[in-house]
N, C-alpha and C positions, 0 to 999 in steps of 0.2 A: 504494500500500500504506500502511495506517495503522500508525504506530509511536507508542506511548504516550510521554508526556513523560519518565517515569522511564527508559525504555529509551533514549530519545534522549540523555538526560544520561549514562547509563552508556557509551554509544558515542561520546560527545563530539561529537554532531551538533547542528546548528542547524536551525531550521525552513527547509525549502526545499533542504536539502543533497541532493546526488545520492548514492545508495547503490546499489552493485551487489550483487545477491543471486544466489547460485548454489545449485543443488541437487546434493548429492553423496551417494554411498552410503558408509556406514561399516560396518565389521565389527561383528557383534553383540558387545556387551560381556559379559564373564564375571565381572567384579569391579567394585565401586564402593566408594569410601571417602568417607565424609561427615564433615565437621567442623562442630561447632556454631559459630554466629556470635558467641555470647557465653556467658559462664559461667551465665547465667540458664537455659540449657538443662538444667543439672544440677538445677534446682529443680522439675522436672516432678512433679506430684503423683501421676500415674498412668502410669508409664512403660510398663506392659504394654499399655494402651490405645493409646498413641502407637505402640508397636512393631506392634500389630495393624493400625493405620491405614496405616503405612508398607508393611506386607506387602500390604494391600489395594491400595494405589496401584501397587505393583510388578506385581501381577497385572492390574490394570485397564489399565495402560499398556503391558503387554508385547505386547498385540495390535497396538498402533500401531507397533511397531518393525519389523514384517515387511511 
């Protein structure tokens, strides 16, 4: 399985490390809370467009959850 360099860094892995991967079933989420990574998020010039895009993503990926 290929894991990108940034993901390997996030998981504190080195090249050639052994990783155990499991597939589990999770209950369907009913709530999600998001937090911006920086105050720059507040400087969005068109927040309605960003909100519409987030709504689109939630609909687009909802089919993948089932």
